[in-house]
GUBAZA-60623 format. One record per atom (N, C-alpha, C, O, CB): chain; atom name; x, y, z. Coordinates in Angstrom, 2 decimals, always signed. Glycine has a CB too. Example, Ala and Ser with C-alpha at 12.3 -4.5 7.8 and 13.67 -1.06 7.14 Angstrom:
<recs>
+-------+------+---------+---------+---------+
! kette ! atom !       u !       v !       w !
+-------+------+---------+---------+---------+
!     A !    N !  +13.19 !   -5.69 !   +7.80 !
!     A !   CA !  +12.30 !   -4.50 !   +7.80 !
!     A !    C !  +13.20 !   -3.30 !   +7.80 !
!     A !    O !  +14.24 !   -3.32 !   +8.46 !
!     A !   CB !  +11.31 !   -4.47 !   +9.05 !
!     A !    N !  +12.85 !   -2.25 !   +7.08 !
!     A !   CA !  +13.67 !   -1.06 !   +7.14 !
!     A !    C !  +12.90 !   +0.03 !   +7.87 !
!     A !    O !  +13.41 !   +1.14 !   +8.04 !
!     A !   CB !  +14.08 !   -0.60 !   +5.72 !
+-------+------+---------+---------+---------+
</recs>
This chain:
<recs>
+-------+------+---------+---------+---------+
! kette ! atom !       u !       v !       w !
+-------+------+---------+---------+---------+
!     A !    N !   +1.96 !  -29.15 !   -6.66 !
!     A !   CA !   +1.51 !  -28.40 !   -7.81 !
!     A !    C !   +2.74 !  -27.96 !   -8.60 !
!     A !    O !   +3.68 !  -27.41 !   -8.04 !
!     A !   CB !   +0.63 !  -27.17 !   -7.38 !
!     A !    N !   +2.73 !  -28.21 !   -9.90 !
!     A !   CA !   +3.83 !  -27.85 !  -10.76 !
!     A !    C !   +3.84 !  -26.37 !  -11.09 !
!     A !    O !   +2.89 !  -25.64 !  -10.81 !
!     A !   CB !   +3.79 !  -28.65 !  -12.01 !
!     A !    N !   +4.93 !  -25.94 !  -11.70 !
!     A !   CA !   +5.10 !  -24.52 !  -12.05 !
!     A !    C !   +4.02 !  -24.05 !  -13.02 !
!     A !    O !   +3.50 !  -22.95 !  -12.88 !
!     A !   CB !   +6.48 !  -24.29 !  -12.66 !
!     A !    N !   +3.67 !  -24.88 !  -14.02 !
!     A !   CA !   +2.63 !  -24.50 !  -14.99 !
!     A !    C !   +1.30 !  -24.26 !  -14.29 !
!     A !    O !   +0.60 !  -23.29 !  -14.58 !
!     A !   CB !   +2.47 !  -25.59 !  -16.06 !
!     A !    N !   +0.96 !  -25.14 !  -13.36 !
!     A !   CA !   -0.31 !  -25.00 !  -12.64 !
!     A !    C !   -0.30 !  -23.75 !  -11.76 !
!     A !    O !   -1.31 !  -23.07 !  -11.64 !
!     A !   CB !   -0.58 !  -26.23 !  -11.79 !
!     A !    N !   +0.84 !  -23.46 !  -11.15 !
!     A !   CA !   +0.94 !  -22.27 !  -10.31 !
!     A !    C !   +0.76 !  -21.00 !  -11.13 !
!     A !    O !   +0.12 !  -20.04 !  -10.69 !
!     A !   CB !   +2.29 !  -22.24 !   -9.58 !
!     A !    N !   +1.33 !  -20.99 !  -12.32 !
!     A !   CA !   +1.19 !  -19.82 !  -13.19 !
!     A !    C !   -0.26 !  -19.65 !  -13.62 !
!     A !    O !   -0.78 !  -18.53 !  -13.60 !
!     A !   CB !   +2.10 !  -19.96 !  -14.43 !
!     A !    N !   -0.92 !  -20.75 !  -13.99 !
!     A !   CA !   -2.33 !  -20.67 !  -14.39 !
!     A !    C !   -3.19 !  -20.20 !  -13.21 !
!     A !    O !   -4.10 !  -19.39 !  -13.40 !
!     A !   CB !   -2.84 !  -22.04 !  -14.90 !
!     A !    N !   -2.91 !  -20.70 !  -12.02 !
!     A !   CA !   -3.67 !  -20.27 !  -10.83 !
!     A !    C !   -3.45 !  -18.79 !  -10.56 !
!     A !    O !   -4.39 !  -18.06 !  -10.27 !
!     A !   CB !   -3.25 !  -21.11 !   -9.60 !
!     A !    N !   -2.19 !  -18.34 !  -10.64 !
!     A !   CA !   -1.88 !  -16.94 !  -10.39 !
!     A !    C !   -2.57 !  -16.04 !  -11.41 !
!     A !    O !   -3.09 !  -14.98 !  -11.06 !
!     A !   CB !   -0.37 !  -16.71 !  -10.42 !
!     A !    N !   -2.57 !  -16.46 !  -12.69 !
!     A !   CA !   -3.24 !  -15.68 !  -13.72 !
!     A !    C !   -4.74 !  -15.61 !  -13.42 !
!     A !    O !   -5.34 !  -14.53 !  -13.48 !
!     A !   CB !   -2.99 !  -16.29 !  -15.12 !
!     A !    N !   -5.34 !  -16.75 !  -13.12 !
!     A !   CA !   -6.77 !  -16.78 !  -12.83 !
!     A !    C !   -7.15 !  -15.95 !  -11.63 !
!     A !    O !   -8.14 !  -15.22 !  -11.65 !
!     A !   CB !   -7.21 !  -18.20 !  -12.61 !
!     A !    N !   -6.35 !  -16.04 !  -10.57 !
!     A !   CA !   -6.62 !  -15.24 !   -9.36 !
!     A !    C !   -6.51 !  -13.75 !   -9.66 !
!     A !    O !   -7.32 !  -12.96 !   -9.18 !
!     A !   CB !   -5.66 !  -15.62 !   -8.23 !
!     A !    N !   -5.52 !  -13.38 !  -10.45 !
!     A !   CA !   -5.33 !  -11.98 !  -10.81 !
!     A !    C !   -6.49 !  -11.48 !  -11.65 !
!     A !    O !   -7.00 !  -10.38 !  -11.42 !
!     A !   CB !   -4.01 !  -11.80 !  -11.58 !
!     A !    N !   -6.92 !  -12.28 !  -12.62 !
!     A !   CA !   -8.06 !  -11.90 !  -13.45 !
!     A !    C !   -9.30 !  -11.69 !  -12.59 !
!     A !    O !  -10.02 !  -10.71 !  -12.77 !
!     A !   CB !   -8.32 !  -12.97 !  -14.52 !
!     A !    N !   -9.55 !  -12.60 !  -11.65 !
!     A !   CA !  -10.70 !  -12.49 !  -10.76 !
!     A !    C !  -10.60 !  -11.22 !   -9.91 !
!     A !    O !  -11.59 !  -10.50 !   -9.76 !
!     A !   CB !  -10.80 !  -13.73 !   -9.85 !
!     A !    N !   -9.41 !  -10.95 !   -9.36 !
!     A !   CA !   -9.22 !   -9.74 !   -8.54 !
!     A !    C !   -9.54 !   -8.48 !   -9.34 !
!     A !    O !  -10.25 !   -7.59 !   -8.85 !
!     A !   CB !   -7.78 !   -9.68 !   -8.01 !
!     A !    N !   -9.01 !   -8.40 !  -10.55 !
!     A !   CA !   -9.26 !   -7.22 !  -11.39 !
!     A !    C !  -10.74 !   -7.09 !  -11.72 !
!     A !    O !  -11.29 !   -5.99 !  -11.71 !
!     A !   CB !   -8.43 !   -7.31 !  -12.69 !
!     A !    N !  -11.38 !   -8.21 !  -12.02 !
!     A !   CA !  -12.80 !   -8.19 !  -12.36 !
!     A !    C !  -13.63 !   -7.72 !  -11.18 !
!     A !    O !  -14.54 !   -6.90 !  -11.33 !
!     A !   CB !  -13.27 !   -9.59 !  -12.82 !
!     A !    N !  -13.33 !   -8.25 !  -10.00 !
!     A !   CA !  -14.10 !   -7.89 !   -8.81 !
!     A !    C !  -13.85 !   -6.44 !   -8.39 !
!     A !    O !  -14.76 !   -5.77 !   -7.90 !
!     A !   CB !  -13.76 !   -8.83 !   -7.66 !
!     A !    N !  -12.62 !   -5.96 !   -8.57 !
!     A !   CA !  -12.31 !   -4.55 !   -8.26 !
!     A !    C !  -13.21 !   -3.61 !   -9.06 !
!     A !    O !  -13.53 !   -2.51 !   -8.61 !
!     A !   CB !  -10.83 !   -4.24 !   -8.55 !
!     A !    N !  -13.59 !   -4.05 !  -10.25 !
!     A !   CA !  -14.42 !   -3.22 !  -11.13 !
!     A !    C !  -15.90 !   -3.58 !  -11.06 !
!     A !    O !  -16.71 !   -3.06 !  -11.83 !
!     A !   CB !  -13.93 !   -3.34 !  -12.56 !
!     A !    N !  -16.26 !   -4.45 !  -10.13 !
!     A !   CA !  -17.65 !   -4.89 !   -9.97 !
!     A !    C !  -18.24 !   -5.40 !  -11.28 !
!     A !    O !  -19.38 !   -5.08 !  -11.62 !
!     A !   CB !  -18.50 !   -3.75 !   -9.44 !
!     A !    N !  -17.46 !   -6.21 !  -11.99 !
!     A !   CA !  -17.92 !   -6.81 !  -13.24 !
!     A !    C !  -18.17 !   -8.29 !  -12.98 !
!     A !    O !  -17.32 !   -8.98 !  -12.41 !
!     A !   CB !  -16.88 !   -6.59 !  -14.40 !
!     A !    N !  -19.31 !   -8.79 !  -13.39 !
!     A !   CA !  -19.61 !  -10.21 !  -13.24 !
!     A !    C !  -18.86 !  -11.00 !  -14.32 !
!     A !    O !  -18.38 !  -10.43 !  -15.30 !
!     A !   CB !  -21.14 !  -10.48 !  -13.33 !
!     A !    N !  -18.77 !  -12.30 !  -14.12 !
!     A !   CA !  -18.18 !  -13.16 !  -15.16 !
!     A !    C !  -18.97 !  -13.02 !  -16.46 !
!     A !    O !  -18.39 !  -13.01 !  -17.54 !
!     A !   CB !  -18.15 !  -14.63 !  -14.70 !
!     A !    N !  -20.27 !  -12.92 !  -16.35 !
!     A !   CA !  -21.12 !  -12.79 !  -17.53 !
!     A !    C !  -20.80 !  -11.51 !  -18.30 !
!     A !    O !  -20.71 !  -11.51 !  -19.53 !
!     A !   CB !  -22.60 !  -12.80 !  -17.13 !
!     A !    N !  -20.64 !  -10.41 !  -17.56 !
!     A !   CA !  -20.33 !   -9.13 !  -18.20 !
!     A !    C !  -18.95 !   -9.17 !  -18.86 !
!     A !    O !  -18.78 !   -8.71 !  -19.99 !
!     A !   CB !  -20.40 !   -7.99 !  -17.18 !
!     A !    N !  -17.97 !   -9.71 !  -18.15 !
!     A !   CA !  -16.62 !   -9.80 !  -18.70 !
!     A !    C !  -16.62 !  -10.66 !  -19.95 !
!     A !    O !  -15.97 !  -10.32 !  -20.94 !
!     A !   CB !  -15.65 !  -10.37 !  -17.66 !
!     A !    N !  -17.34 !  -11.76 !  -19.91 !
!     A !   CA !  -17.42 !  -12.65 !  -21.08 !
!     A !    C !  -18.05 !  -11.93 !  -22.27 !
!     A !    O !  -17.55 !  -12.03 !  -23.39 !
!     A !   CB !  -18.23 !  -13.90 !  -20.74 !
!     A !    N !  -19.13 !  -11.21 !  -22.02 !
!     A !   CA !  -19.82 !  -10.51 !  -23.11 !
!     A !    C !  -18.93 !   -9.44 !  -23.73 !
!     A !    O !  -18.86 !   -9.31 !  -24.95 !
!     A !   CB !  -21.11 !   -9.86 !  -22.59 !
!     A !    N !  -18.25 !   -8.68 !  -22.89 !
!     A !   CA !  -17.38 !   -7.62 !  -23.39 !
!     A !    C !  -16.18 !   -8.21 !  -24.14 !
!     A !    O !  -15.72 !   -7.64 !  -25.13 !
!     A !   CB !  -16.89 !   -6.73 !  -22.23 !
!     A !    N !  -15.69 !   -9.35 !  -23.67 !
!     A !   CA !  -14.50 !   -9.98 !  -24.27 !
!     A !    C !  -14.84 !  -10.86 !  -25.46 !
!     A !    O !  -13.94 !  -11.25 !  -26.21 !
!     A !   CB !  -13.79 !  -10.81 !  -23.23 !
!     A !    N !  -16.12 !  -11.16 !  -25.64 !
!     A !   CA !  -16.52 !  -12.00 !  -26.75 !
!     A !    C !  -16.25 !  -13.48 !  -26.54 !
!     A !    O !  -15.97 !  -14.21 !  -27.49 !
!     A !   CB !  -15.83 !  -11.56 !  -27.98 !
!     A !    N !  -16.34 !  -13.92 !  -25.27 !
!     A !   CA !  -16.13 !  -15.33 !  -24.97 !
!     A !    C !  -17.29 !  -15.84 !  -24.12 !
!     A !    O !  -18.14 !  -15.06 !  -23.69 !
!     A !   CB !  -14.78 !  -15.56 !  -24.25 !
!     A !    N !  -17.31 !  -17.12 !  -23.88 !
!     A !   CA !  -18.35 !  -17.74 !  -23.07 !
!     A !    C !  -18.04 !  -17.55 !  -21.59 !
!     A !    O !  -16.87 !  -17.58 !  -21.19 !
!     A !   CB !  -18.48 !  -19.24 !  -23.40 !
!     A !    N !  -19.07 !  -17.36 !  -20.78 !
!     A !   CA !  -18.89 !  -17.19 !  -19.34 !
!     A !    C !  -18.19 !  -18.38 !  -18.71 !
!     A !    O !  -17.37 !  -18.21 !  -17.80 !
!     A !   CB !  -20.24 !  -16.97 !  -18.66 !
!     A !    N !  -18.49 !  -19.57 !  -19.18 !
!     A !   CA !  -17.86 !  -20.76 !  -18.59 !
!     A !    C !  -16.35 !  -20.76 !  -18.84 !
!     A !    O !  -15.59 !  -21.29 !  -18.04 !
!     A !   CB !  -18.49 !  -22.04 !  -19.17 !
!     A !    N !  -15.92 !  -20.16 !  -19.96 !
!     A !   CA !  -14.49 !  -20.08 !  -20.24 !
!     A !    C !  -13.81 !  -19.12 !  -19.26 !
!     A !    O !  -12.69 !  -19.37 !  -18.81 !
!     A !   CB !  -14.24 !  -19.63 !  -21.69 !
!     A !    N !  -14.48 !  -18.01 !  -18.94 !
!     A !   CA !  -13.95 !  -17.08 !  -17.94 !
!     A !    C !  -13.78 !  -17.82 !  -16.62 !
!     A !    O !  -12.76 !  -17.67 !  -15.95 !
!     A !   CB !  -14.89 !  -15.85 !  -17.76 !
!     A !    N !  -14.75 !  -18.62 !  -16.25 !
!     A !   CA !  -14.68 !  -19.39 !  -15.02 !
!     A !    C !  -13.49 !  -20.35 !  -15.03 !
!     A !    O !  -12.77 !  -20.47 !  -14.04 !
!     A !   CB !  -15.98 !  -20.17 !  -14.80 !
!     A !    N !  -13.29 !  -21.03 !  -16.15 !
!     A !   CA !  -12.18 !  -21.97 !  -16.26 !
!     A !    C !  -10.83 !  -21.26 !  -16.14 !
!     A !    O !   -9.90 !  -21.79 !  -15.54 !
!     A !   CB !  -12.26 !  -22.74 !  -17.58 !
!     A !    N !  -10.73 !  -20.08 !  -16.71 !
!     A !   CA !   -9.49 !  -19.30 !  -16.59 !
!     A !    C !   -9.28 !  -18.88 !  -15.14 !
!     A !    O !   -8.19 !  -19.04 !  -14.59 !
!     A !   CB !   -9.54 !  -18.04 !  -17.52 !
!     A !    N !  -10.32 !  -18.35 !  -14.52 !
!     A !   CA !  -10.20 !  -17.86 !  -13.14 !
!     A !    C !   -9.86 !  -18.98 !  -12.17 !
!     A !    O !   -9.21 !  -18.74 !  -11.15 !
!     A !   CB !  -11.49 !  -17.18 !  -12.71 !
!     A !    N !  -10.29 !  -20.21 !  -12.46 !
!     A !   CA !   -9.98 !  -21.34 !  -11.59 !
!     A !    C !   -8.63 !  -21.97 !  -11.90 !
!     A !    O !   -8.22 !  -22.93 !  -11.25 !
!     A !   CB !  -11.07 !  -22.39 !  -11.70 !
!     A !    N !   -7.93 !  -21.44 !  -12.90 !
!     A !   CA !   -6.62 !  -21.95 !  -13.24 !
!     A !    C !   -6.64 !  -23.24 !  -14.02 !
!     A !    O !   -5.64 !  -23.97 !  -14.05 !
!     A !   CB !   -5.84 !  -22.14 !  -12.02 !
!     A !    N !   -7.76 !  -23.53 !  -14.64 !
!     A !   CA !   -7.89 !  -24.78 !  -15.42 !
!     A !    C !   -7.45 !  -24.55 !  -16.86 !
!     A !    O !   -6.75 !  -25.39 !  -17.43 !
!     A !   CB !   -9.34 !  -25.30 !  -15.37 !
!     A !    N !   -7.87 !  -23.44 !  -17.45 !
!     A !   CA !   -7.50 !  -23.12 !  -18.84 !
!     A !    C !   -6.56 !  -21.94 !  -18.88 !
!     A !    O !   -6.54 !  -21.09 !  -17.99 !
!     A !   CB !   -8.75 !  -22.82 !  -19.67 !
!     A !    N !   -5.77 !  -21.89 !  -19.96 !
!     A !   CA !   -4.87 !  -20.77 !  -20.22 !
!     A !    C !   -5.37 !  -20.04 !  -21.46 !
!     A !    O !   -5.55 !  -20.66 !  -22.50 !
!     A !   CB !   -3.39 !  -21.25 !  -20.41 !
!     A !    N !   -5.59 !  -18.73 !  -21.36 !
!     A !   CA !   -6.07 !  -17.99 !  -22.53 !
!     A !    C !   -4.95 !  -17.75 !  -23.54 !
!     A !    O !   -3.77 !  -17.72 !  -23.19 !
!     A !   CB !   -6.68 !  -16.66 !  -22.09 !
!     A !    N !   -5.33 !  -17.58 !  -24.78 !
!     A !   CA !   -4.37 !  -17.23 !  -25.84 !
!     A !    C !   -3.97 !  -15.77 !  -25.69 !
!     A !    O !   -4.56 !  -15.04 !  -24.90 !
!     A !   CB !   -4.98 !  -17.49 !  -27.25 !
!     A !    N !   -2.97 !  -15.37 !  -26.44 !
!     A !   CA !   -2.55 !  -13.96 !  -26.41 !
!     A !    C !   -3.66 !  -13.03 !  -26.87 !
!     A !    O !   -3.85 !  -11.95 !  -26.31 !
!     A !   CB !   -1.32 !  -13.75 !  -27.29 !
!     A !    N !   -4.40 !  -13.45 !  -27.88 !
!     A !   CA !   -5.52 !  -12.63 !  -28.36 !
!     A !    C !   -6.58 !  -12.51 !  -27.26 !
!     A !    O !   -7.13 !  -11.43 !  -27.04 !
!     A !   CB !   -6.14 !  -13.25 !  -29.64 !
!     A !    N !   -6.86 !  -13.61 !  -26.58 !
!     A !   CA !   -7.85 !  -13.58 !  -25.50 !
!     A !    C !   -7.37 !  -12.71 !  -24.36 !
!     A !    O !   -8.17 !  -11.98 !  -23.76 !
!     A !   CB !   -8.15 !  -15.00 !  -25.00 !
!     A !    N !   -6.08 !  -12.77 !  -24.03 !
!     A !   CA !   -5.54 !  -11.91 !  -22.98 !
!     A !    C !   -5.73 !  -10.44 !  -23.36 !
!     A !    O !   -6.11 !   -9.62 !  -22.52 !
!     A !   CB !   -4.04 !  -12.21 !  -22.74 !
!     A !    N !   -5.47 !  -10.13 !  -24.60 !
!     A !   CA !   -5.67 !   -8.76 !  -25.09 !
!     A !    C !   -7.13 !   -8.34 !  -24.95 !
!     A !    O !   -7.41 !   -7.22 !  -24.50 !
!     A !   CB !   -5.23 !   -8.64 !  -26.56 !
!     A !    N !   -8.05 !   -9.21 !  -25.32 !
!     A !   CA !   -9.49 !   -8.91 !  -25.19 !
!     A !    C !   -9.89 !   -8.73 !  -23.74 !
!     A !    O !  -10.67 !   -7.82 !  -23.42 !
!     A !   CB !  -10.32 !  -10.03 !  -25.83 !
!     A !    N !   -9.38 !   -9.58 !  -22.86 !
!     A !   CA !   -9.70 !   -9.46 !  -21.43 !
!     A !    C !   -9.15 !   -8.16 !  -20.86 !
!     A !    O !   -9.83 !   -7.48 !  -20.08 !
!     A !   CB !   -9.13 !  -10.67 !  -20.66 !
!     A !    N !   -7.93 !   -7.80 !  -21.25 !
!     A !   CA !   -7.33 !   -6.55 !  -20.77 !
!     A !    C !   -8.14 !   -5.35 !  -21.25 !
!     A !    O !   -8.38 !   -4.41 !  -20.49 !
!     A !   CB !   -5.88 !   -6.43 !  -21.25 !
!     A !    N !   -8.55 !   -5.39 !  -22.50 !
!     A !   CA !   -9.36 !   -4.29 !  -23.04 !
!     A !    C !  -10.66 !   -4.17 !  -22.24 !
!     A !    O !  -11.08 !   -3.07 !  -21.90 !
!     A !   CB !   -9.66 !   -4.52 !  -24.56 !
!     A !    N !  -11.28 !   -5.30 !  -21.96 !
!     A !   CA !  -12.54 !   -5.30 !  -21.21 !
!     A !    C !  -12.35 !   -4.76 !  -19.79 !
!     A !    O !  -13.23 !   -4.09 !  -19.25 !
!     A !   CB !  -13.12 !   -6.71 !  -21.16 !
!     A !    N !  -11.19 !   -5.08 !  -19.19 !
!     A !   CA !  -10.92 !   -4.65 !  -17.82 !
!     A !    C !  -10.21 !   -3.31 !  -17.75 !
!     A !    O !   -9.93 !   -2.79 !  -16.67 !
!     A !   CB !  -10.09 !   -5.70 !  -17.12 !
!     A !    N !   -9.92 !   -2.74 !  -18.94 !
!     A !   CA !   -9.26 !   -1.44 !  -19.03 !
!     A !    C !   -7.91 !   -1.42 !  -18.31 !
!     A !    O !   -7.59 !   -0.48 !  -17.57 !
!     A !   CB !  -10.16 !   -0.36 !  -18.44 !
!     A !    N !   -7.12 !   -2.48 !  -18.54 !
!     A !   CA !   -5.75 !   -2.56 !  -18.02 !
!     A !    C !   -4.82 !   -2.94 !  -19.16 !
!     A !    O !   -5.23 !   -3.62 !  -20.10 !
!     A !   CB !   -5.64 !   -3.58 !  -16.84 !
!     A !    N !   -3.60 !   -2.50 !  -19.07 !
!     A !   CA !   -2.60 !   -2.89 !  -20.05 !
!     A !    C !   -2.15 !   -4.32 !  -19.76 !
!     A !    O !   -2.10 !   -4.72 !  -18.60 !
!     A !   CB !   -1.39 !   -1.91 !  -20.04 !
!     A !    N !   -1.83 !   -5.09 !  -20.80 !
!     A !   CA !   -1.32 !   -6.45 !  -20.55 !
!     A !    C !   -0.11 !   -6.44 !  -19.62 !
!     A !    O !   +0.03 !   -7.34 !  -18.79 !
!     A !   CB !   -0.94 !   -7.11 !  -21.87 !
!     A !    N !   +0.75 !   -5.44 !  -19.75 !
!     A !   CA !   +1.93 !   -5.38 !  -18.87 !
!     A !    C !   +1.50 !   -5.24 !  -17.40 !
!     A !    O !   +2.12 !   -5.84 !  -16.52 !
!     A !   CB !   +2.84 !   -4.21 !  -19.27 !
!     A !    N !   +0.47 !   -4.46 !  -17.14 !
!     A !   CA !   -0.04 !   -4.31 !  -15.77 !
!     A !    C !   -0.59 !   -5.62 !  -15.25 !
!     A !    O !   -0.37 !   -5.99 !  -14.10 !
!     A !   CB !   -1.12 !   -3.22 !  -15.71 !
!     A !    N !   -1.32 !   -6.32 !  -16.12 !
!     A !   CA !   -1.87 !   -7.61 !  -15.74 !
!     A !    C !   -0.76 !   -8.58 !  -15.36 !
!     A !    O !   -0.85 !   -9.25 !  -14.33 !
!     A !   CB !   -2.72 !   -8.20 !  -16.88 !
!     A !    N !   +0.28 !   -8.64 !  -16.17 !
!     A !   CA !   +1.35 !   -9.61 !  -15.90 !
!     A !    C !   +2.20 !   -9.22 !  -14.70 !
!     A !    O !   +2.76 !  -10.10 !  -14.04 !
!     A !   CB !   +2.23 !   -9.75 !  -17.12 !
!     A !    N !   +2.32 !   -7.95 !  -14.41 !
!     A !   CA !   +3.01 !   -7.55 !  -13.18 !
!     A !    C !   +2.25 !   -8.09 !  -11.98 !
!     A !    O !   +2.84 !   -8.61 !  -11.04 !
!     A !   CB !   +3.16 !   -6.00 !  -13.09 !
!     A !    N !   +0.92 !   -7.95 !  -12.02 !
!     A !   CA !   +0.09 !   -8.46 !  -10.93 !
!     A !    C !   +0.15 !   -9.99 !  -10.85 !
!     A !    O !   +0.16 !  -10.55 !   -9.76 !
!     A !   CB !   -1.35 !   -8.00 !  -11.10 !
!     A !    N !   +0.18 !  -10.66 !  -12.01 !
!     A !   CA !   +0.30 !  -12.12 !  -12.02 !
!     A !    C !   +1.61 !  -12.52 !  -11.37 !
!     A !    O !   +1.65 !  -13.44 !  -10.55 !
!     A !   CB !   +0.21 !  -12.68 !  -13.47 !
!     A !    N !   +2.68 !  -11.85 !  -11.74 !
!     A !   CA !   +3.99 !  -12.17 !  -11.19 !
!     A !    C !   +3.99 !  -12.03 !   -9.67 !
!     A !    O !   +4.61 !  -12.83 !   -8.97 !
!     A !   CB !   +5.06 !  -11.27 !  -11.81 !
!     A !    N !   +3.31 !  -11.02 !   -9.16 !
!     A !   CA !   +3.24 !  -10.80 !   -7.72 !
!     A !    C !   +2.44 !  -11.92 !   -7.03 !
!     A !    O !   +2.65 !  -12.18 !   -5.85 !
!     A !   CB !   +2.61 !   -9.44 !   -7.43 !
!     A !    N !   +1.52 !  -12.56 !   -7.76 !
!     A !   CA !   +0.69 !  -13.62 !   -7.19 !
!     A !    C !   +1.30 !  -15.02 !   -7.32 !
!     A !    O !   +0.79 !  -15.97 !   -6.74 !
!     A !   CB !   -0.66 !  -13.61 !   -7.85 !
!     A !    N !   +2.39 !  -15.14 !   -8.07 !
!     A !   CA !   +3.00 !  -16.46 !   -8.26 !
!     A !    C !   +3.74 !  -16.85 !   -6.99 !
!     A !    O !   +4.53 !  -16.07 !   -6.45 !
!     A !   CB !   +3.95 !  -16.47 !   -9.48 !
!     A !    N !   +3.48 !  -18.05 !   -6.55 !
!     A !   CA !   +4.12 !  -18.58 !   -5.33 !
!     A !    C !   +5.09 !  -19.69 !   -5.74 !
!     A !    O !   +4.83 !  -20.87 !   -5.49 !
!     A !   CB !   +3.05 !  -19.12 !   -4.30 !
!     A !    N !   +6.20 !  -19.31 !   -6.35 !
!     A !   CA !   +7.18 !  -20.32 !   -6.81 !
!     A !    C !   +8.25 !  -20.54 !   -5.77 !
!     A !    O !   +9.16 !  -21.34 !   -5.98 !
!     A !   CB !   +7.83 !  -19.89 !   -8.14 !
+-------+------+---------+---------+---------+
</recs>
């Protein structure tokens, strides 16, 4: 697995962890963020990478600062 894939996986895993900590379903997160549920799934599985605007929307929905999200992503990266 390349570095890009590892970063996408770490981001997706972190997003899933934060979502589950708050007992929010993919459907709820998608609705609050203004995106499709299937896109949330693709992000969480490390298939898609969200834009900066989408990251901001996801953070707002999860009530975390982007900096907090990326600290957690960094901790999940297995490089």
